[in-house]
N, C-alpha and C positions, 0 to 999 in steps of 0.2 A: 139175355135171352138168347138160346141156342143156335147151333148153324147144322144143318142138315146135310147131308153126302149131296144130295142133289144140288143144292146152293154150290157146296163147294166145285164141284164140275164144272159151274158156269159163273163162280169166282175165284179166275187162278189167284189174285192178291191174297184171297184168303186162305186158298191153300198152303201159297207160300210160306204163310206165315204160321199156317199150321204144321208145317214139315222143319221149319226152322226152332220150333218150341218143340219139337219131337228130339229132334239132334242133340237141342243142349239139353236135354233131360236125359238123353240117353248115357247111361254108365261106362260104354265100352268107347266112347268119345271123347281122344285126348286136345280139351279145348284150346291149349298150350301149342299147338301145329302151326297155326296161323300165323304165313308169314308177314302179318300185321301185328302178329300180337308184342305188346311190350315185355313179355316174359321171357320172350328167347334170346337164350346167353349169345347165341352167335351174329348176334344184331351190331352191326357197327354204328357208331355216333359219331358225330363230331360237334363243336360247341354252338351251340343254337345262335346268339349272338351275334356271334364272329363270323359264322358261316351266311346268316341273314346280310352283314353290310358287304362281306365279300361279292354276295352275287347282285348289289347294286351298279358293281364298279366295272367296267369295261376292262379288258386287257392293259391298252397303249397306261390307263390312268391307273393300273396296278402296279407299271412299269415306273412311272413317276412318284407315286406314292412310297413304293421300298425304297428307288433310288433316295429321297429326302429321308425318310424315316431311319435307312441303313446308315446316311451318315452323319445325323443326328445321336444315334444308339453309339456307334465305333468312339464319337468324340465325346460322349459324355462316358463310356467305361475306360476309356484309358486315361481320362484326365483326372478320374477317382483314384487310379493306381498307378500316377506316372511315378513318387517317386519309392514306391517298392519295385517296378520295373528298372528303374535305374540302378536299384541296389544290384538285383537279380542280372544285370547285364554286367554290372562290375566284377561281380565273382566269376560269373560263363566264364570272362576273357582271361582270365588269371590262373596264376596255377595255384594261389591262396586257397586251404581248404575254408569251407563255408562253415558260420555258425552263427544261430542267433543274436551272440553276445555282439560278433563281428561286424553283422547286417543294423544292427543298432547304432553300432560305434561310427560306422559308416555314415549313416544321415546324421547323426552326432553333428563329426567332423564336417560333412558339407556343409548344413546348416550353419555352423561356427566361421568355417571361414569363406564360405563365399554368399550365404545370406540367403534365408528362407525361399526364396524363387528359386535358387539355385537347384533346390529337390527338384524342380520342373524343367530343368535343363535341356536340349533335347525335343521337347514338349512340341514346342513349333513344329520340327520334323516330322513329329508323331502324328499329329495331325494331319500333317502336309501328306504323310501316306497314309491313317488311319479311317478318313472321311472316304476317299474314293474305294479302297479297298472293303471296306465293309459295306456302302452303295454298293459296291460292283458283288461283292458275295452274297448278299441277303437277296439282292433283284435276281441275279442268278439262279440261286435254290429255288424262289419260288417258278421263276418259268423253266426252271429242268425237271422240276416236280409237277408244274401244268404239263408238261409234253410225255411223262413219264402216264401223268393218269388220263391222259387223252383215251377215248373208247375203253376206258375201263369203269365198270361197274361198280367199285368198291369205291369208301370214302376215304380209305386210306393205303398209302403206299408198303408194301411188305419190308419188312426188315431190310433185306440185302438192298433192294431199290433206295431204301432211306438213305442208307450209307452211302450209295452212288449218287445220290442225289447232293447230298453233302459233299463228297469229295470232289465231284468237279463244280463247285460252285468255289470250293476253297482254293481248288488248284486255276481255275480263270480268274479269282482275283489276284493271286499271288504271282500268275504270270505278268499280271498287266501292271501292277503298283511294284514289282519287286527292286529299281533302283532306289524308291524312297524309303524302302524299308533297310536298305546298304547305308545311307545317309544318313538316318537317324539313330543305328546303332553307333555308328563313328561319331555324332558328337553327342552321344550319352556317355561315351568310355573316355573322351581326349579332354584335355585340360581348356580352358575356359578363352585362352586366347589360339588356341589351332584353330577353331572355325569359328567366326563371327556370325554364321548365317548359314541358312539353306543354300543359297545359291554361290555363298564361297565353298562349301564343299563337292560341289560336281565340280566347281571350275579348278579347284586344286587336285584334288584324283585324277581330272581328265589330261592335267597338265605333269602330275608327279606318277600316276601310275596307268594311265589310259583307260581307254572307256568301256575296255571287257571287265573291268576290276567292277565296274557297276552291277555286272551281272555273277560276280563270282559268289559262289555258296547258294546259287537258285535253286541246285539238284537236290541236295537237304531240304530245301525252304519245299519244295514240292513235294516230296517223299510227305514229309511232315504235314504237309495241307492235307494231303489224303487220308493220311492217318486222324492230325487233328478236327480238321471239321468235317469230314467222315462223320466219327464218333459223337462230336460234338450236335451238330445236326440231328442225327439218330436217335441220340440218345433225348433231346429234348421233344424231337416229335413223337417217341414213345411214349414216354411219361402224358404228354397231353394226350395221346391216344386213350391210353389206359386211367386216365381222367374222365375222360367225356363218355367212356363207357360202364365206370363206376359211376359217374353222379347222371346218367342219363342225359348229358347233352348239357348240363349246367354249366356255365362259364368260368375261367379259370380269373381268379383273384390277381391283386398285383405281387401280392405274397406268395402263391403257387409260385407264379410266371420267374420269378425271383430264384427260388428253391430248387425249381428243375435246372433253370440257366444252371445254378450252382452246382448241381450234381453232373449236369452235363459237363461243366469246364474242369471239372474234378478228375472226370473219366479220362476227357480228351485229351488234357495237358501231361498226366501222368503218361500216357502211352507213348506221347510224340516228344517227350521231353528230351532225350537224347540226341532228335535230329536237330531240337533247337540247340542245344549246346556245338555240337558240329556248325552248324551255319553260321552261328555267334563269332567260332574262331575263326571260320574262312572271312566273313564280312568288315574286320578288323586285322586281320593281318597285317594291312597294310603301315600300321599306327603302332603294333604292338613289337614290331622285329619280328614276325613270323612268315612274312610272305614265300619264304622257300621251303617252309615246314608244314602249311597248310592248304597244299593246291587242290586236293582231291578231295572228296570225302571219304574213302578208305585208308588214305593217307593221313588225314585229320584223326578220322576214329583210331586209328593205331598207335598214331603217339601219345592222343589224350589216355589211352587206356594203359600204354608205359610206363609213363611219365608219372600218373598220376592215380592208376589202376580202373576199374570197371564202375564201381560203386562210387567213389569219390570224384570221379572223373564225370562221366557220362550224366552221373545224377544232382552234379552239385548245385544245390540253390534251389534245390526241390521243393523244400520245404516252404521256403519263402512262396513258391507257386502257388503254393496248397493254400494259402492267404491269400495270396491276388487272383490266383485262378478264378474261384468262385466266384468273388465275386465280381472282378470282369465280365465273365463271362454270363454270370446272372443280372448285373446290370445291364449289358447289351441286348441280350433277348429281351427283357423285361420292358426296356427304353424302344427297341423297333415294335413290341407288338403294342404297346398302346399308342406309340406316335402316328404307326399303319392305321388302329381301329379308328384315333382321333381325327386323322385326314380323311379317312375314305367315309366318314360319318358326313363330311363336308358335300353339300349338293352339287359345287360345282365338279365333283370328281365324278358323280351319279351316271350313269347311262341316260341319253337325252330321250326324257318321254316323249317326245315328238314321234321318235324312230319307231316307235308303238314296241318297244324292248321293256 
């Protein structure tokens, strides 16, 4: 049955339906310009499940879960690559030229002369440092990101702010845990009878070199954190953003998280590697006979370049870092994300329904 004009005047609902039909059938109307259209290429996306879970968790519980997940991520990642890490430090602080053959020989000699567990020598100091470091870094990153996203209608930070947030998180964590990093480096490069445990390192440094030595090399460490953490978090967050937009919010798989983290690790560690060489030289100067040679960033840089050359000195061991770096960072990011989501699915961390939230 048809509808007359008089009836449409008396029935606005019919009129609205008629107008919508006319608009839809008009060839001059671009139906893709609607802000709610799924075809809008400028529309930002986030990963639906991850976002849904995070919406249920209040900020104080986000801090708790980030601290726990960060600690787990750091411990797992560093344990996986500990033998390679020790090999890298061995070449970084020596005047020997690095080669894959010599690195393999170092691992074999360590295993033969000191036993299998010696490959993880210094890992207890690494755990003492990396657990608080990673916990603070990941938690600081989430909180700094939350601060910069405050009052923003965007779902993602712009690239420069992604870099800034990552840098700030790295500097915060490095500043608070630096003495543990120095102690770990000392244990990794000295003979087994030199230091027997973590506390002995602190006591001997205090007695023989003074407490100020515990912060020797902190300047290149902070410079390196700006580059390393800034590029690492920025790259990982950017890849996740592109994935969300390309897949319209489909959640990441574990393999994709590992790959994105590996890309972030490869880029960030390559860019910050010379600063890593300088800080290791300064950290271990007291036990390698170079206390008067490596007293500042500039002096250390000049001496390394003069004695070993720019490429051979400042990029010594980079090839092994291209193996261990992507593995470590990929495992770290993936473990953090998976652990965080697992924890935040627990109802004990959700907003109390009695509060009406």
